[in-house]
C-alpha positions in Angstrom: 256.5 57.0 59.1 257.7 59.2 56.4 254.4 60.2 54.8 256.1 63.0 52.9 258.1 60.5 50.9 254.7 58.2 50.6 253.5 60.8 49.1 250.5 61.2 51.6 249.3 64.4 53.2 252.4 65.7 55.4 250.1 67.2 58.4 249.2 63.6 59.4 251.9 60.8 60.5 250.2 57.6 60.5 247.8 55.6 58.5 245.0 53.4 59.7 246.1 49.8 60.4 244.2 48.3 57.7 246.1 50.1 55.2 249.6 49.2 55.7 250.0 46.2 58.0 253.7 46.7 58.5 252.9 50.5 60.1 250.6 48.5 62.6 253.1 48.4 65.4 254.2 52.3 64.9 250.4 53.0 65.0 249.8 51.4 68.2 253.0 52.8 69.9 252.3 56.1 69.2 248.6 56.8 69.7 246.5 56.5 73.0 243.4 57.1 71.8 243.4 54.9 68.6 239.6 54.3 67.7 239.7 58.4 67.6 242.9 58.6 65.1 241.5 56.0 63.0 238.3 58.3 62.6 240.3 61.2 61.2 242.7 59.0 59.1 239.8 57.2 57.6 239.9 59.6 54.3 243.5 58.1 53.7 242.2 54.4 53.5 242.9 53.5 49.9 242.0 49.7 50.3 242.8 46.0 52.2 245.3 43.3 51.7 243.9 40.4 49.8 243.6 37.2 51.9 246.2 35.6 49.9 248.8 38.3 50.6 251.7 38.1 53.1 251.0 40.6 55.8 255.0 41.0 56.6 257.6 42.1 54.1 260.6 39.6 53.9 263.1 42.2 55.5 260.9 42.0 58.7 261.3 39.4 61.6 257.9 37.4 61.5 258.3 35.7 64.8 260.2 39.0 66.5 256.8 41.0 65.8 254.7 38.0 66.9 256.3 38.2 70.5 256.7 41.6 70.6 252.8 41.9 70.0 252.4 39.5 72.6 254.7 41.5 75.2 252.5 44.8 74.3 249.1 42.5 75.1 250.7 41.5 78.3 251.9 45.5 79.2 248.7 46.6 78.8 247.4 43.8 80.8 249.5 44.9 83.5 248.4 48.3 83.5 251.8 49.8 82.6 250.6 52.0 80.3 248.8 53.7 83.2 250.5 56.9 84.6 251.0 57.3 88.2 249.8 61.1 88.5 251.2 61.7 91.8 254.4 60.9 90.5 254.4 63.5 87.6 252.8 66.5 90.2 255.9 66.0 92.6 258.2 66.1 89.4 256.5 69.1 88.4 256.4 70.8 92.2 260.1 70.3 92.2 260.6 71.6 89.2 258.6 75.1 90.3 260.6 75.0 93.8 263.7 74.8 92.0 262.7 77.6 89.7 261.6 79.8 92.5 265.0 79.1 94.6 266.8 80.4 91.6 265.0 83.9 91.5 264.6 84.2 95.6 268.7 83.5 95.8 269.5 86.6 93.4 266.8 88.8 95.1 267.7 88.2 98.8 271.7 87.9 98.0 272.2 90.3 95.3 273.9 89.6 92.0 277.5 89.2 93.0 279.6 86.5 91.7 278.8 83.7 94.2 275.1 84.2 94.4 274.6 84.2 90.4 276.7 81.1 89.9 274.4 79.5 92.7 271.5 80.7 90.9 272.8 79.7 87.6 273.0 76.3 89.0 269.7 75.7 90.7 268.0 77.3 87.3 269.8 75.1 84.9 268.8 72.1 86.9 265.4 73.1 86.8 265.5 74.0 83.2 266.7 70.2 82.3 264.4 68.6 84.7 261.5 70.6 82.9 262.6 69.2 79.8 262.3 65.6 81.1 258.5 66.6 82.0 258.0 68.1 78.6 259.2 64.7 77.4 256.8 63.0 79.0 253.6 65.1 78.4 254.9 65.3 74.5 254.3 61.7 74.4 251.2 61.8 76.1 252.2 59.5 79.1 251.1 62.0 81.9 247.5 62.0 81.6 245.1 59.3 80.6 243.2 62.4 78.4 245.3 63.6 75.2 244.0 66.8 75.8 245.5 67.4 79.2 249.2 66.0 77.9 249.0 68.6 75.3 248.0 71.5 77.1 250.3 70.8 80.3 252.8 70.3 77.6 252.6 73.5 75.7 252.7 75.2 79.4 256.0 73.4 80.1 257.3 73.9 76.8 256.6 77.5 75.9 256.5 79.0 79.3 259.0 77.2 81.6 261.5 76.2 78.7 260.8 79.2 76.0 260.5 76.4 73.0 257.7 75.5 70.4 255.6 72.5 71.3 254.2 72.0 67.9 258.2 72.2 66.5 259.4 69.5 69.3 256.5 67.1 68.5 257.3 67.3 64.9 260.8 66.4 64.6 260.4 63.9 67.9 257.7 61.9 66.2 260.1 61.6 63.3 262.9 60.4 65.1 260.8 57.8 67.0 259.5 56.5 63.9 263.2 55.9 62.1 265.8 56.4 64.8 269.2 56.6 63.5 267.9 56.5 59.9 269.6 58.8 57.9 267.4 61.6 56.0 264.5 60.5 58.3 265.8 61.1 61.8 266.1 64.7 62.2 268.2 64.1 65.4 271.2 62.8 63.0 270.7 66.2 60.7 274.2 66.9 62.1 275.7 64.8 59.3 277.4 65.6 57.0 277.7 69.4 57.7 278.8 69.3 61.6 279.6 65.8 62.2 280.2 62.7 60.3 278.1 59.9 62.1 278.0 55.8 61.9 281.0 53.8 60.5 279.4 53.3 56.9 278.2 56.6 56.4 281.6 58.0 57.3 283.5 55.8 54.8 280.7 56.8 52.2 281.3 60.6 52.7 285.1 59.9 52.4 285.0 57.9 49.4 282.9 60.9 47.7 285.8 63.2 49.3 283.4 65.5 50.9 284.7 67.9 53.5 282.8 70.3 55.5 284.7 69.9 58.7 287.7 68.6 59.6 285.8 65.3 61.1 289.2 63.7 62.4 288.9 66.3 65.0 285.2 66.1 65.6 285.5 64.2 69.2 287.1 67.4 70.2 285.0 70.3 68.9 281.9 68.2 69.9 283.2 69.5 73.5 283.2 73.1 72.4 279.6 73.0 70.6 278.2 71.6 73.4 279.1 73.5 76.6 278.5 76.6 74.7 274.9 76.1 76.1 274.7 75.2 79.7 271.0 73.8 80.3 271.1 71.6 76.6 274.6 70.4 76.9 273.1 68.6 79.5 270.3 67.4 77.4 272.2 66.5 75.0 274.8 64.3 76.4 272.1 62.3 78.1 270.0 61.7 74.7 273.0 61.1 72.3 274.7 58.6 75.0 271.6 56.0 73.7 272.0 57.1 70.0 275.4 58.0 68.2 277.3 54.8 69.3 274.7 52.7 68.1 274.1 51.9 64.3 273.6 54.8 61.9 272.7 54.2 58.5 270.0 54.6 55.8 266.6 53.1 56.4 266.7 49.5 56.0 262.8 49.2 56.1 263.0 46.7 59.3 260.4 45.6 61.6 259.4 48.3 64.4 261.5 46.3 67.2 264.5 45.6 65.1 264.6 49.3 64.3 264.1 50.8 67.5 267.2 48.0 69.1 269.3 48.7 66.6 269.6 52.4 67.4 269.1 52.2 71.6 271.1 51.0 74.3 270.4 51.6 78.1 272.5 53.0 80.9 272.4 50.9 84.8 269.4 52.0 86.8 270.0 53.8 90.0 267.9 56.5 91.9 270.6 59.3 90.5 270.4 57.9 87.1 266.9 58.0 86.7 266.8 61.5 88.4 269.4 62.9 86.1 268.6 61.5 82.6 264.6 61.7 83.3 264.5 57.7 82.9 265.8 57.9 79.5 268.9 55.7 80.8 265.8 52.9 80.0 265.7 54.6 76.2 265.4 51.0 75.0 262.0 50.2 76.7 261.0 54.2 75.9 261.6 53.7 72.0 259.4 50.4 72.4 256.5 51.9 74.3 256.9 55.7 73.7 253.5 56.5 75.4 254.7 54.6 78.6 254.9 56.5 82.0 258.6 56.6 82.8 258.2 55.2 86.4 257.2 51.8 84.7 260.3 51.4 82.6 262.1 49.1 85.1 259.1 47.0 85.3 259.0 46.2 81.8 262.8 45.9 81.3 263.3 42.4 82.4 260.4 41.3 79.8 261.9 43.0 77.0 265.6 41.2 77.9 263.6 38.2 77.6 262.8 38.8 74.3 265.8 39.9 72.9 267.8 36.7 74.8 264.9 34.5 73.0 265.9 36.2 69.5 269.5 36.5 70.1 269.3 40.3 69.7 272.0 42.2 72.0 270.2 44.2 74.7 273.3 46.8 75.5 273.0 48.4 79.2 275.9 50.3 80.5 277.6 52.2 83.4 276.7 56.1 83.1 280.1 57.3 82.4 280.7 54.9 79.7 277.9 55.8 78.0 279.3 59.4 77.8 282.4 58.1 76.8 281.0 56.1 74.1 279.7 59.7 72.7 283.4 60.5 72.1 284.8 57.5 71.2 282.4 56.9 68.3 283.0 60.2 67.2 286.7 59.8 67.2 286.3 56.5 65.3 283.7 57.5 62.6 286.0 60.6 62.3 289.0 58.3 61.5 287.0 56.2 59.0 286.2 59.3 57.4 289.9 60.4 56.8 291.1 56.9 55.8 288.5 56.8 53.1 288.9 60.3 52.0 292.9 59.9 52.1 293.3 56.3 50.4 290.1 55.2 48.8 
């Protein structure tokens, strides 16, 4: 997934299926129109594996990969990758309604303290819900046609949120390709300059006697750094509750399924949790099937649980408040590990 390290053209993410067989699951997971993408990537094909060469590397779980591909085929047959456009239309409508309401409150009630606060709360909710919608569009899960996803993604991201759609796509694709892999996942680039993340990386940093911040207090200044930005704070808490408490280390070159499961956990389902998190309470299913429309996560979740149970893999699912608390606990723990290694190793 990190083609820059493979010395391949940096503006392209993935190679054809026949070039590197171990990228097959990532390629399938990310691309809706695989035939079209393969045409553009044809120039990068450098050869095929000989018949006597193994298609699975020793670091990858061959049986897990086989069962996951069967699950993927089942998911496609069940139609779980097909979007319900009414769901997303209603979601967009409620965003625009909230956005309009926020400005109407100021227009009719003025800019005194109470109308301002109410307007700010409503606009914050609108912005966060828009960020969930742009996330859906960026993953090509709203429309069957890729171009319509891209067009509306630019509208929501650039006009409603005020950020770059291309910037988000570049960084988020790298995150999904290698979640929680240090130096490959841009979402954990905060290590080591702001936070120290992961047990092993924290100890390693302490042994090297590196100190960019007082990491043993990072669980405290985390609150300060997040609450400086109202809407983004909501987004960060939701996105990080599924990742920071999980394994964070260098790339272990595992198979697609193992890579995603080691870096993600779920939050219990409820109508509020689904709405509040943009269905990212189903982070495991989202990472395994990134183009799946979010309204179908709950349908595939039992199948993923069965896959994990069969292969003895932990499928973590927590209450929402526990997941939030785990962010702080994991930061506190890694900070203490760093301090111990810094002082005594």
